[in-house]
N, C-alpha and C positions, 0 to 999 in steps of 0.2 A: 470763587468764592472764599474768604477767609475761615479758617476753623471757627473763629470766634462768632463769626455771622451765622454758621452752619449750625453750631451748638445752640445759640439763641433761638434760630427758627425751629429746631428739632424740640426744644423746650417747651416754646410755645404750642407746638402742634400735640404735645403730650398731655397740655393742661386738661383737667376735667374739673368738672362743677360738683363741689362736695357741700352738703349741708351738714353743719356740726353744731352741738348745743354747748354754751359757755355760760356760766353763772355770771351775772351782772352785779358787779360791785355797789353797797348801798349807798357810795358817794358818786355813782357814774352821771354824768350829764352831757347832754350831745352839745359839744362846742365844736364848730368847724366843719369839715369834710368829712363824711361817712363813705368808706371805700367799698362797703359791702352793703348787699341786700340783707336786711335782718327783720325779724318780728321778735319784739319782745314781749313775755309773758310773765308777769310777776319777777321773780327774779332770775328767770333763765332767758337766754335769746337762742333763737335759731337762726344761725349766721350762714350765709350762701357764699363761698370762697371758692375762685378758680386757682387750683394748684395741681401739682403734679402726683400728690398722695394725700390721704385723709389726714394723715399725721401732719403734714404741712399745712393744710388747711387749718386744722385745730389750733396748732402753734400760732398761725398768724392771728386768727380770730382772738385767741387769748391775748396776745402782744396788744391787739388794738385796745382792748378794755382796760389793760394794765398800764397803757401809755397815755391815758386820758388824764388832763390836768385837774 
């Protein structure tokens, strides 16, 4: 097994489910695919993200809301 494959498998094995809170921008609208389970109440979203750390989960959820058209 190559080092790249082993690193990928080890990363997948180390993923954990994190629930993070993210502010929802006022201009947000669902368009296209939503890659996470989430619940939006008012202007806050509780987003469930599989990541190796909570910081990574927070970053990925924030990026999702920031990159919406």
